[in-house]
PDB file of N, CA, C and O in Angstrom:
ATOM      1  N   MET A   1     -25.462   1.620   1.742  1.00  0.00           N
ATOM      2  CA  MET A   1     -25.105   0.942   1.167  1.00  0.00           C
ATOM      3  C   MET A   1     -23.379   1.250   0.999  1.00  0.00           C
ATOM      4  O   MET A   1     -22.709   0.478   0.314  1.00  0.00           O
ATOM      5  N   HIS A   2     -22.814   2.302   1.606  1.00  0.00           N
ATOM      6  CA  HIS A   2     -21.862   2.355   1.727  1.00  0.00           C
ATOM      7  C   HIS A   2     -20.919   1.372   2.353  1.00  0.00           C
ATOM      8  O   HIS A   2     -19.768   1.056   2.050  1.00  0.00           O
ATOM      9  N   TRP A   3     -21.975   0.853   3.610  1.00  0.00           N
ATOM     10  CA  TRP A   3     -20.911  -0.257   4.340  1.00  0.00           C
ATOM     11  C   TRP A   3     -20.080  -1.175   3.742  1.00  0.00           C
ATOM     12  O   TRP A   3     -18.960  -1.592   4.040  1.00  0.00           O
ATOM     13  N   GLU A   4     -20.953  -1.445   2.709  1.00  0.00           N
ATOM     14  CA  GLU A   4     -20.295  -3.031   1.628  1.00  0.00           C
ATOM     15  C   GLU A   4     -19.095  -2.402   1.207  1.00  0.00           C
ATOM     16  O   GLU A   4     -18.053  -2.945   1.573  1.00  0.00           O
ATOM     17  N   LEU A   5     -18.982  -0.960   0.240  1.00  0.00           N
ATOM     18  CA  LEU A   5     -17.713  -0.881   0.159  1.00  0.00           C
ATOM     19  C   LEU A   5     -16.853  -0.684   0.788  1.00  0.00           C
ATOM     20  O   LEU A   5     -15.701  -0.924   0.427  1.00  0.00           O
ATOM     21  N   GLU A   6     -17.301   0.020   2.381  1.00  0.00           N
ATOM     22  CA  GLU A   6     -15.839  -0.681   3.356  1.00  0.00           C
ATOM     23  C   GLU A   6     -15.262  -1.664   3.462  1.00  0.00           C
ATOM     24  O   GLU A   6     -14.077  -1.971   3.591  1.00  0.00           O
ATOM     25  N   VAL A   7     -16.622  -2.419   3.370  1.00  0.00           N
ATOM     26  CA  VAL A   7     -16.556  -3.802   4.107  1.00  0.00           C
ATOM     27  C   VAL A   7     -15.369  -4.976   2.655  1.00  0.00           C
ATOM     28  O   VAL A   7     -14.765  -6.043   2.768  1.00  0.00           O
ATOM     29  N   THR A   8     -15.535  -4.162   1.677  1.00  0.00           N
ATOM     30  CA  THR A   8     -14.692  -4.926   0.657  1.00  0.00           C
ATOM     31  C   THR A   8     -13.312  -4.222   0.595  1.00  0.00           C
ATOM     32  O   THR A   8     -12.125  -4.549   0.600  1.00  0.00           O
ATOM     33  N   LEU A   9     -13.523  -3.904   0.578  1.00  0.00           N
ATOM     34  CA  LEU A   9     -11.962  -1.921   0.932  1.00  0.00           C
ATOM     35  C   LEU A   9     -11.241  -2.698   2.238  1.00  0.00           C
ATOM     36  O   LEU A   9     -10.111  -3.151   2.418  1.00  0.00           O
ATOM     37  N   PHE A  10     -11.602  -2.676   2.482  1.00  0.00           N
ATOM     38  CA  PHE A  10     -10.743  -3.381   4.701  1.00  0.00           C
ATOM     39  C   PHE A  10     -10.213  -5.188   3.804  1.00  0.00           C
ATOM     40  O   PHE A  10      -9.085  -5.579   3.501  1.00  0.00           O
ATOM     41  N   ILE A  11     -11.426  -5.807   3.645  1.00  0.00           N
ATOM     42  CA  ILE A  11     -11.296  -6.886   2.990  1.00  0.00           C
ATOM     43  C   ILE A  11      -9.294  -7.266   2.250  1.00  0.00           C
ATOM     44  O   ILE A  11      -8.337  -8.021   2.421  1.00  0.00           O
ATOM     45  N   PHE A  12      -9.772  -6.046   1.391  1.00  0.00           N
ATOM     46  CA  PHE A  12      -8.608  -6.319   0.244  1.00  0.00           C
ATOM     47  C   PHE A  12      -7.034  -5.806   1.320  1.00  0.00           C
ATOM     48  O   PHE A  12      -5.872  -6.212   1.361  1.00  0.00           O
ATOM     49  N   LEU A  13      -8.134  -4.303   2.354  1.00  0.00           N
ATOM     50  CA  LEU A  13      -6.516  -3.514   2.458  1.00  0.00           C
ATOM     51  C   LEU A  13      -6.371  -4.779   4.045  1.00  0.00           C
ATOM     52  O   LEU A  13      -5.773  -4.272   4.994  1.00  0.00           O
ATOM     53  N   VAL A  14      -6.777  -5.966   4.224  1.00  0.00           N
ATOM     54  CA  VAL A  14      -5.712  -6.259   4.373  1.00  0.00           C
ATOM     55  C   VAL A  14      -5.224  -7.638   3.792  1.00  0.00           C
ATOM     56  O   VAL A  14      -4.106  -8.121   3.969  1.00  0.00           O
ATOM     57  N   ALA A  15      -6.584  -8.363   2.837  1.00  0.00           N
ATOM     58  CA  ALA A  15      -4.869  -9.059   1.924  1.00  0.00           C
ATOM     59  C   ALA A  15      -3.567  -8.485   1.203  1.00  0.00           C
ATOM     60  O   ALA A  15      -2.550  -9.019   0.761  1.00  0.00           O
ATOM     61  N   ALA A  16      -4.152  -6.818   1.290  1.00  0.00           N
ATOM     62  CA  ALA A  16      -2.903  -6.369   0.877  1.00  0.00           C
ATOM     63  C   ALA A  16      -1.823  -6.712   2.121  1.00  0.00           C
ATOM     64  O   ALA A  16      -0.645  -7.058   2.037  1.00  0.00           O
ATOM     65  N   ALA A  17      -2.418  -6.553   2.962  1.00  0.00           N
ATOM     66  CA  ALA A  17      -0.758  -6.724   4.162  1.00  0.00           C
ATOM     67  C   ALA A  17      -0.251  -7.442   4.865  1.00  0.00           C
ATOM     68  O   ALA A  17       0.699  -7.475   5.646  1.00  0.00           O
ATOM     69  N   LEU A  18      -1.382  -8.339   4.318  1.00  0.00           N
ATOM     70  CA  LEU A  18      -0.398 -10.222   4.909  1.00  0.00           C
ATOM     71  C   LEU A  18       0.618 -10.163   3.534  1.00  0.00           C
ATOM     72  O   LEU A  18       1.577 -10.936   3.515  1.00  0.00           O
ATOM     73  N   LEU A  19       0.318  -8.918   1.991  1.00  0.00           N
ATOM     74  CA  LEU A  19       1.292  -9.753   0.668  1.00  0.00           C
ATOM     75  C   LEU A  19       2.251  -9.084   1.667  1.00  0.00           C
ATOM     76  O   LEU A  19       3.271  -9.740   1.875  1.00  0.00           O
ATOM     77  N   ALA A  20       2.173  -8.231   2.152  1.00  0.00           N
ATOM     78  CA  ALA A  20       3.113  -7.496   1.855  1.00  0.00           C
ATOM     79  C   ALA A  20       4.347  -7.837   3.253  1.00  0.00           C
ATOM     80  O   ALA A  20       5.401  -7.405   3.719  1.00  0.00           O
ATOM     81  N   LEU A  21       3.532  -8.687   3.413  1.00  0.00           N
ATOM     82  CA  LEU A  21       4.349  -9.323   5.323  1.00  0.00           C
ATOM     83  C   LEU A  21       5.235 -10.890   5.333  1.00  0.00           C
ATOM     84  O   LEU A  21       6.098 -11.327   6.094  1.00  0.00           O
ATOM     85  N   GLU A  22       4.640 -11.397   4.255  1.00  0.00           N
ATOM     86  CA  GLU A  22       4.785 -12.811   4.145  1.00  0.00           C
ATOM     87  C   GLU A  22       5.678 -12.727   3.160  1.00  0.00           C
ATOM     88  O   GLU A  22       6.581 -13.537   3.366  1.00  0.00           O
ATOM     89  N   SER A  23       5.870 -11.973   1.961  1.00  0.00           N
ATOM     90  CA  SER A  23       6.783 -11.593   0.807  1.00  0.00           C
ATOM     91  C   SER A  23       7.793 -12.012   1.004  1.00  0.00           C
ATOM     92  O   SER A  23       8.124 -11.909   2.185  1.00  0.00           O
ATOM     93  N   ARG A  24       8.621 -12.551   0.256  1.00  0.00           N
ATOM     94  CA  ARG A  24      10.125 -12.985   0.835  1.00  0.00           C
ATOM     95  C   ARG A  24      11.243 -11.358  -0.651  1.00  0.00           C
ATOM     96  O   ARG A  24      12.296 -10.719  -0.636  1.00  0.00           O
ATOM     97  N   ASN A  25      10.183 -11.500  -1.460  1.00  0.00           N
ATOM     98  CA  ASN A  25      10.270 -10.232  -2.802  1.00  0.00           C
ATOM     99  C   ASN A  25      10.976  -9.438  -2.261  1.00  0.00           C
ATOM    100  O   ASN A  25      11.513  -9.918  -1.263  1.00  0.00           O
ATOM    101  N   LEU A  26      11.362  -7.890  -2.568  1.00  0.00           N
ATOM    102  CA  LEU A  26      11.711  -7.119  -1.162  1.00  0.00           C
ATOM    103  C   LEU A  26      10.444  -6.039  -2.665  1.00  0.00           C
ATOM    104  O   LEU A  26       9.346  -5.586  -2.339  1.00  0.00           O
ATOM    105  N   LEU A  27      11.015  -5.898  -4.107  1.00  0.00           N
ATOM    106  CA  LEU A  27       9.707  -5.377  -5.030  1.00  0.00           C
ATOM    107  C   LEU A  27       8.426  -5.915  -5.061  1.00  0.00           C
ATOM    108  O   LEU A  27       7.600  -5.199  -5.627  1.00  0.00           O
ATOM    109  N   THR A  28       8.005  -7.018  -4.595  1.00  0.00           N
ATOM    110  CA  THR A  28       6.464  -7.879  -4.596  1.00  0.00           C
ATOM    111  C   THR A  28       6.257  -6.422  -2.919  1.00  0.00           C
ATOM    112  O   THR A  28       5.521  -5.437  -2.852  1.00  0.00           O
ATOM    113  N   ALA A  29       7.483  -7.097  -1.672  1.00  0.00           N
ATOM    114  CA  ALA A  29       6.944  -6.020  -0.858  1.00  0.00           C
ATOM    115  C   ALA A  29       6.617  -4.755  -0.537  1.00  0.00           C
ATOM    116  O   ALA A  29       5.917  -4.190   0.304  1.00  0.00           O
ATOM    117  N   VAL A  30       7.674  -4.318  -1.896  1.00  0.00           N
ATOM    118  CA  VAL A  30       6.686  -2.721  -2.282  1.00  0.00           C
ATOM    119  C   VAL A  30       5.421  -2.135  -3.026  1.00  0.00           C
ATOM    120  O   VAL A  30       4.657  -1.174  -3.103  1.00  0.00           O
ATOM    121  N   VAL A  31       5.696  -3.233  -3.458  1.00  0.00           N
ATOM    122  CA  VAL A  31       3.811  -2.548  -4.496  1.00  0.00           C
ATOM    123  C   VAL A  31       2.893  -2.985  -3.536  1.00  0.00           C
ATOM    124  O   VAL A  31       2.047  -2.186  -3.134  1.00  0.00           O
ATOM    125  N   SER A  32       2.925  -4.083  -3.123  1.00  0.00           N
ATOM    126  CA  SER A  32       2.201  -4.878  -2.327  1.00  0.00           C
ATOM    127  C   SER A  32       1.778  -3.166  -0.861  1.00  0.00           C
ATOM    128  O   SER A  32       0.704  -2.574  -0.753  1.00  0.00           O
ATOM    129  N   LEU A  33       2.663  -2.990  -0.311  1.00  0.00           N
ATOM    130  CA  LEU A  33       2.522  -1.613   0.425  1.00  0.00           C
ATOM    131  C   LEU A  33       1.241  -0.726  -0.662  1.00  0.00           C
ATOM    132  O   LEU A  33       0.040  -0.674  -0.925  1.00  0.00           O
ATOM    133  N   THR A  34       2.480  -0.191  -0.965  1.00  0.00           N
ATOM    134  CA  THR A  34       1.456   0.940  -1.919  1.00  0.00           C
ATOM    135  C   THR A  34       0.526   0.488  -2.617  1.00  0.00           C
ATOM    136  O   THR A  34       0.145   1.324  -3.436  1.00  0.00           O
ATOM    137  N   VAL A  35      -0.210  -0.814  -2.677  1.00  0.00           N
ATOM    138  CA  VAL A  35      -1.806  -0.861  -2.591  1.00  0.00           C
ATOM    139  C   VAL A  35      -2.091  -0.707  -1.767  1.00  0.00           C
ATOM    140  O   VAL A  35      -3.127  -0.059  -1.615  1.00  0.00           O
ATOM    141  N   PHE A  36      -1.441  -1.148  -0.769  1.00  0.00           N
ATOM    142  CA  PHE A  36      -2.589  -1.223   0.881  1.00  0.00           C
ATOM    143  C   PHE A  36      -2.532   0.564   0.963  1.00  0.00           C
ATOM    144  O   PHE A  36      -3.588   1.154   1.191  1.00  0.00           O
ATOM    145  N   SER A  37      -0.767   1.647   0.688  1.00  0.00           N
ATOM    146  CA  SER A  37      -1.243   2.964   0.813  1.00  0.00           C
ATOM    147  C   SER A  37      -2.944   3.111   0.101  1.00  0.00           C
ATOM    148  O   SER A  37      -4.046   3.331   0.603  1.00  0.00           O
ATOM    149  N   PHE A  38      -2.311   2.786  -1.721  1.00  0.00           N
ATOM    150  CA  PHE A  38      -3.917   3.854  -2.805  1.00  0.00           C
ATOM    151  C   PHE A  38      -4.907   3.155  -1.791  1.00  0.00           C
ATOM    152  O   PHE A  38      -5.617   4.053  -1.339  1.00  0.00           O
ATOM    153  N   LEU A  39      -5.332   1.699  -1.130  1.00  0.00           N
ATOM    154  CA  LEU A  39      -7.117   1.581  -0.729  1.00  0.00           C
ATOM    155  C   LEU A  39      -7.590   1.798   0.929  1.00  0.00           C
ATOM    156  O   LEU A  39      -8.671   1.484   1.428  1.00  0.00           O
ATOM    157  N   SER A  40      -6.420   2.433   1.589  1.00  0.00           N
ATOM    158  CA  SER A  40      -6.695   2.910   2.624  1.00  0.00           C
ATOM    159  C   SER A  40      -6.962   3.933   1.521  1.00  0.00           C
ATOM    160  O   SER A  40      -8.143   3.784   1.207  1.00  0.00           O
ATOM    161  N   ALA A  41      -6.432   4.862   0.819  1.00  0.00           N
ATOM    162  CA  ALA A  41      -6.277   6.179   0.495  1.00  0.00           C
ATOM    163  C   ALA A  41      -8.225   5.937  -0.086  1.00  0.00           C
ATOM    164  O   ALA A  41      -9.077   6.781   0.192  1.00  0.00           O
ATOM    165  N   LEU A  42      -8.484   4.865  -0.746  1.00  0.00           N
ATOM    166  CA  LEU A  42     -10.091   4.554  -1.152  1.00  0.00           C
ATOM    167  C   LEU A  42     -10.787   4.847  -0.022  1.00  0.00           C
ATOM    168  O   LEU A  42     -11.553   5.765   0.272  1.00  0.00           O
ATOM    169  N   LEU A  43     -10.320   3.769   0.633  1.00  0.00           N
ATOM    170  CA  LEU A  43     -11.092   3.578   2.722  1.00  0.00           C
ATOM    171  C   LEU A  43     -11.388   5.058   3.032  1.00  0.00           C
ATOM    172  O   LEU A  43     -12.458   5.588   3.332  1.00  0.00           O
ATOM    173  N   TYR A  44     -10.432   5.466   2.913  1.00  0.00           N
ATOM    174  CA  TYR A  44     -11.148   7.215   3.617  1.00  0.00           C
ATOM    175  C   TYR A  44     -11.913   8.313   3.015  1.00  0.00           C
ATOM    176  O   TYR A  44     -12.332   9.312   3.599  1.00  0.00           O
ATOM    177  N   VAL A  45     -12.073   7.938   1.500  1.00  0.00           N
ATOM    178  CA  VAL A  45     -12.766   8.577   0.745  1.00  0.00           C
ATOM    179  C   VAL A  45     -14.024   7.994   0.710  1.00  0.00           C
ATOM    180  O   VAL A  45     -14.925   8.594   0.123  1.00  0.00           O
ATOM    181  N   ALA A  46     -14.296   6.627   1.388  1.00  0.00           N
ATOM    182  CA  ALA A  46     -15.516   6.421   1.354  1.00  0.00           C
ATOM    183  C   ALA A  46     -16.312   6.745   2.555  1.00  0.00           C
ATOM    184  O   ALA A  46     -17.522   6.686   2.776  1.00  0.00           O
ATOM    185  N   MET A  47     -14.590   7.357   3.769  1.00  0.00           N
ATOM    186  CA  MET A  47     -15.569   7.618   4.780  1.00  0.00           C
ATOM    187  C   MET A  47     -16.032   9.216   4.745  1.00  0.00           C
ATOM    188  O   MET A  47     -16.789   9.768   5.544  1.00  0.00           O
ATOM    189  N   GLY A  48     -15.732   9.480   4.229  1.00  0.00           N
ATOM    190  CA  GLY A  48     -15.821  10.845   4.480  1.00  0.00           C
ATOM    191  C   GLY A  48     -14.695  11.652   4.007  1.00  0.00           C
ATOM    192  O   GLY A  48     -14.921  12.684   3.375  1.00  0.00           O
ATOM    193  N   ALA A  49     -13.203  11.172   4.324  1.00  0.00           N
ATOM    194  CA  ALA A  49     -12.446  12.072   4.669  1.00  0.00           C
ATOM    195  C   ALA A  49     -11.457  11.750   3.132  1.00  0.00           C
ATOM    196  O   ALA A  49     -10.572  10.952   2.827  1.00  0.00           O
ATOM    197  N   VAL A  50     -12.452  13.253   2.198  1.00  0.00           N
ATOM    198  CA  VAL A  50     -11.116  13.374   1.005  1.00  0.00           C
ATOM    199  C   VAL A  50     -10.247  14.348   1.155  1.00  0.00           C
ATOM    200  O   VAL A  50     -10.034  15.035   0.156  1.00  0.00           O
ATOM    201  N   ASP A  51      -9.794  14.550   1.940  1.00  0.00           N
ATOM    202  CA  ASP A  51      -8.948  15.858   2.048  1.00  0.00           C
ATOM    203  C   ASP A  51      -7.444  14.228   2.543  1.00  0.00           C
ATOM    204  O   ASP A  51      -6.358  14.023   2.002  1.00  0.00           O
ATOM    205  N   VAL A  52      -7.984  13.617   3.475  1.00  0.00           N
ATOM    206  CA  VAL A  52      -7.170  12.736   4.544  1.00  0.00           C
ATOM    207  C   VAL A  52      -7.104  11.411   2.991  1.00  0.00           C
ATOM    208  O   VAL A  52      -6.394  10.436   3.235  1.00  0.00           O
ATOM    209  N   GLY A  53      -7.529  11.416   2.107  1.00  0.00           N
ATOM    210  CA  GLY A  53      -7.413   9.646   1.524  1.00  0.00           C
ATOM    211  C   GLY A  53      -6.736  10.664   0.111  1.00  0.00           C
ATOM    212  O   GLY A  53      -5.829  10.039  -0.439  1.00  0.00           O
ATOM    213  N   PHE A  54      -6.924  11.653  -0.355  1.00  0.00           N
ATOM    214  CA  PHE A  54      -5.743  12.434  -1.075  1.00  0.00           C
ATOM    215  C   PHE A  54      -4.247  12.732  -0.446  1.00  0.00           C
ATOM    216  O   PHE A  54      -3.145  12.581  -0.974  1.00  0.00           O
ATOM    217  N   THR A  55      -4.486  13.056   0.452  1.00  0.00           N
ATOM    218  CA  THR A  55      -3.098  13.254   1.294  1.00  0.00           C
ATOM    219  C   THR A  55      -2.355  11.680   0.711  1.00  0.00           C
ATOM    220  O   THR A  55      -1.359  11.756  -0.008  1.00  0.00           O
ATOM    221  N   GLU A  56      -2.991  10.153   1.128  1.00  0.00           N
ATOM    222  CA  GLU A  56      -2.699   9.148   1.788  1.00  0.00           C
ATOM    223  C   GLU A  56      -2.206   8.785   0.105  1.00  0.00           C
ATOM    224  O   GLU A  56      -1.363   8.032  -0.381  1.00  0.00           O
ATOM    225  N   ALA A  57      -2.881   9.430  -0.274  1.00  0.00           N
ATOM    226  CA  ALA A  57      -2.614   8.390  -2.507  1.00  0.00           C
ATOM    227  C   ALA A  57      -2.122   9.350  -2.535  1.00  0.00           C
ATOM    228  O   ALA A  57      -1.111   8.950  -3.111  1.00  0.00           O
ATOM    229  N   VAL A  58      -1.909  10.595  -2.367  1.00  0.00           N
ATOM    230  CA  VAL A  58       0.562  11.493  -2.789  1.00  0.00           C
ATOM    231  C   VAL A  58       1.137  10.962  -1.834  1.00  0.00           C
ATOM    232  O   VAL A  58       1.927  10.434  -2.617  1.00  0.00           O
ATOM    233  N   VAL A  59       1.442  10.646  -0.976  1.00  0.00           N
ATOM    234  CA  VAL A  59       2.318  10.733   0.015  1.00  0.00           C
ATOM    235  C   VAL A  59       2.666   8.927   0.338  1.00  0.00           C
ATOM    236  O   VAL A  59       3.589   8.115   0.263  1.00  0.00           O
ATOM    237  N   GLY A  60       1.691   8.992   0.603  1.00  0.00           N
ATOM    238  CA  GLY A  60       2.301   6.974   0.825  1.00  0.00           C
ATOM    239  C   GLY A  60       2.124   6.076  -0.175  1.00  0.00           C
ATOM    240  O   GLY A  60       2.613   4.947  -0.224  1.00  0.00           O
ATOM    241  N   GLY A  61       0.943   6.943  -1.505  1.00  0.00           N
ATOM    242  CA  GLY A  61       1.353   5.938  -2.476  1.00  0.00           C
ATOM    243  C   GLY A  61       2.111   5.849  -3.243  1.00  0.00           C
ATOM    244  O   GLY A  61       2.461   4.795  -3.775  1.00  0.00           O
ATOM    245  N   GLY A  62       2.617   7.166  -3.513  1.00  0.00           N
ATOM    246  CA  GLY A  62       3.050   7.715  -4.761  1.00  0.00           C
ATOM    247  C   GLY A  62       4.391   8.479  -4.453  1.00  0.00           C
ATOM    248  O   GLY A  62       5.288   8.276  -5.271  1.00  0.00           O
ATOM    249  N   VAL A  63       4.648   9.251  -3.499  1.00  0.00           N
ATOM    250  CA  VAL A  63       5.474   9.067  -3.391  1.00  0.00           C
ATOM    251  C   VAL A  63       7.203   8.159  -2.552  1.00  0.00           C
ATOM    252  O   VAL A  63       8.385   8.271  -2.875  1.00  0.00           O
ATOM    253  N   SER A  64       6.443   7.242  -1.311  1.00  0.00           N
ATOM    254  CA  SER A  64       7.093   6.414  -0.324  1.00  0.00           C
ATOM    255  C   SER A  64       7.475   5.512  -1.473  1.00  0.00           C
ATOM    256  O   SER A  64       8.681   5.284  -1.568  1.00  0.00           O
ATOM    257  N   GLY A  65       6.314   4.708  -2.761  1.00  0.00           N
ATOM    258  CA  GLY A  65       6.360   4.217  -3.229  1.00  0.00           C
ATOM    259  C   GLY A  65       7.603   4.461  -4.043  1.00  0.00           C
ATOM    260  O   GLY A  65       8.527   3.702  -4.336  1.00  0.00           O
ATOM    261  N   VAL A  66       7.466   5.228  -4.216  1.00  0.00           N
ATOM    262  CA  VAL A  66       8.556   5.488  -6.142  1.00  0.00           C
ATOM    263  C   VAL A  66      10.180   5.425  -5.058  1.00  0.00           C
ATOM    264  O   VAL A  66      11.254   4.859  -5.261  1.00  0.00           O
ATOM    265  N   LEU A  67       9.589   6.453  -3.690  1.00  0.00           N
ATOM    266  CA  LEU A  67      11.427   6.391  -2.726  1.00  0.00           C
ATOM    267  C   LEU A  67      11.282   4.831  -2.855  1.00  0.00           C
ATOM    268  O   LEU A  67      11.390   4.609  -4.061  1.00  0.00           O
ATOM    269  N   PHE A  68      11.104   3.736  -2.240  1.00  0.00           N
ATOM    270  CA  PHE A  68      11.110   2.339  -2.026  1.00  0.00           C
ATOM    271  C   PHE A  68      11.901   1.666  -3.437  1.00  0.00           C
ATOM    272  O   PHE A  68      13.050   1.271  -3.635  1.00  0.00           O
ATOM    273  N   VAL A  69      10.952   1.735  -4.094  1.00  0.00           N
ATOM    274  CA  VAL A  69      11.537   1.000  -4.983  1.00  0.00           C
ATOM    275  C   VAL A  69      12.653   1.565  -5.616  1.00  0.00           C
ATOM    276  O   VAL A  69      13.041   0.868  -6.553  1.00  0.00           O
ATOM    277  N   VAL A  70      13.665   3.158  -5.323  1.00  0.00           N
ATOM    278  CA  VAL A  70      14.574   3.332  -6.373  1.00  0.00           C
ATOM    279  C   VAL A  70      15.535   3.177  -4.658  1.00  0.00           C
ATOM    280  O   VAL A  70      16.750   3.375  -4.686  1.00  0.00           O
ATOM    281  N   THR A  71      14.992   2.899  -3.584  1.00  0.00           N
ATOM    282  CA  THR A  71      16.133   2.084  -3.449  1.00  0.00           C
ATOM    283  C   THR A  71      16.387   1.282  -3.189  1.00  0.00           C
ATOM    284  O   THR A  71      17.413   1.190  -2.513  1.00  0.00           O
ATOM    285  N   ILE A  72      15.791   0.353  -3.465  1.00  0.00           N
ATOM    286  CA  ILE A  72      15.498  -1.095  -3.968  1.00  0.00           C
ATOM    287  C   ILE A  72      16.633  -1.507  -4.844  1.00  0.00           C
ATOM    288  O   ILE A  72      17.539  -2.303  -4.599  1.00  0.00           O
ATOM    289  N   PHE A  73      16.305  -0.516  -6.350  1.00  0.00           N
ATOM    290  CA  PHE A  73      17.091  -1.116  -7.328  1.00  0.00           C
ATOM    291  C   PHE A  73      18.970   0.193  -7.035  1.00  0.00           C
ATOM    292  O   PHE A  73      20.099   0.288  -7.518  1.00  0.00           O
ATOM    293  N   LYS A  74      18.677   0.422  -6.668  1.00  0.00           N
ATOM    294  CA  LYS A  74      20.616   1.344  -5.641  1.00  0.00           C
ATOM    295  C   LYS A  74      21.656   0.531  -5.371  1.00  0.00           C
ATOM    296  O   LYS A  74      22.825   0.518  -5.758  1.00  0.00           O
ATOM    297  N   THR A  75      20.582  -0.625  -4.119  1.00  0.00           N
ATOM    298  CA  THR A  75      21.712  -1.461  -3.278  1.00  0.00           C
ATOM    299  C   THR A  75      21.894  -2.340  -3.886  1.00  0.00           C
ATOM    300  O   THR A  75      21.208  -2.423  -4.905  1.00  0.00           O
ATOM    301  N   THR A  76      22.680  -3.216  -3.664  1.00  0.00           N
ATOM    302  CA  THR A  76      23.056  -4.705  -3.745  1.00  0.00           C
ATOM    303  C   THR A  76      21.973  -5.677  -2.968  1.00  0.00           C
ATOM    304  O   THR A  76      21.827  -5.457  -1.766  1.00  0.00           O
ATOM    305  N   ARG A  77      21.332  -6.560  -3.471  1.00  0.00           N
ATOM    306  CA  ARG A  77      21.394  -7.527  -2.819  1.00  0.00           C
ATOM    307  C   ARG A  77      22.098  -8.804  -2.396  1.00  0.00           C
ATOM    308  O   ARG A  77      22.810  -9.497  -3.123  1.00  0.00           O
ATOM    309  N   THR A  78      21.914  -8.939  -1.601  1.00  0.00           N
ATOM    310  CA  THR A  78      23.024 -10.667  -0.951  1.00  0.00           C
ATOM    311  C   THR A  78      21.779 -11.587   0.192  1.00  0.00           C
ATOM    312  O   THR A  78      21.184 -11.455   1.262  1.00  0.00           O
ATOM    313  N   CYS A  79      21.982 -12.672  -1.126  1.00  0.00           N
ATOM    314  CA  CYS A  79      21.486 -13.537  -0.189  1.00  0.00           C
ATOM    315  C   CYS A  79      22.208 -14.598   1.819  1.00  0.00           C
ATOM    316  O   CYS A  79      23.091 -15.320   2.280  1.00  0.00           O
ATOM    317  N   ARG A  80      21.542 -14.206   2.000  1.00  0.00           N
ATOM    318  CA  ARG A  80      21.905 -15.375   3.599  1.00  0.00           C
ATOM    319  C   ARG A  80      21.287 -15.507   4.450  1.00  0.00           C
ATOM    320  O   ARG A  80      21.141 -14.880   5.499  1.00  0.00           O
ATOM    321  N   ASP A  81      20.531 -17.044   3.714  1.00  0.00           N
ATOM    322  CA  ASP A  81      19.780 -17.831   4.329  1.00  0.00           C
ATOM    323  C   ASP A  81      19.951 -19.195   4.625  1.00  0.00           C
ATOM    324  O   ASP A  81      19.083 -19.804   5.250  1.00  0.00           O
TER     325      ASP A  81
END
């Protein structure tokens, strides 16, 4: 039963990574990277590594996401297309 959950989480994980890579908007990229971190934390927990999943959720999803969003809003945006 666990392998179905792991495969589903892995598919969503790849989709979030591709969305982050292909996004032109920085805020969308940061949000999708945060979703990527939370999905990887869920995948760790589903595989039995609860401590690693908790650490990934706190550091990778929470702290890094907040720091990236604060950094985006504190910088100016210029368009160089």
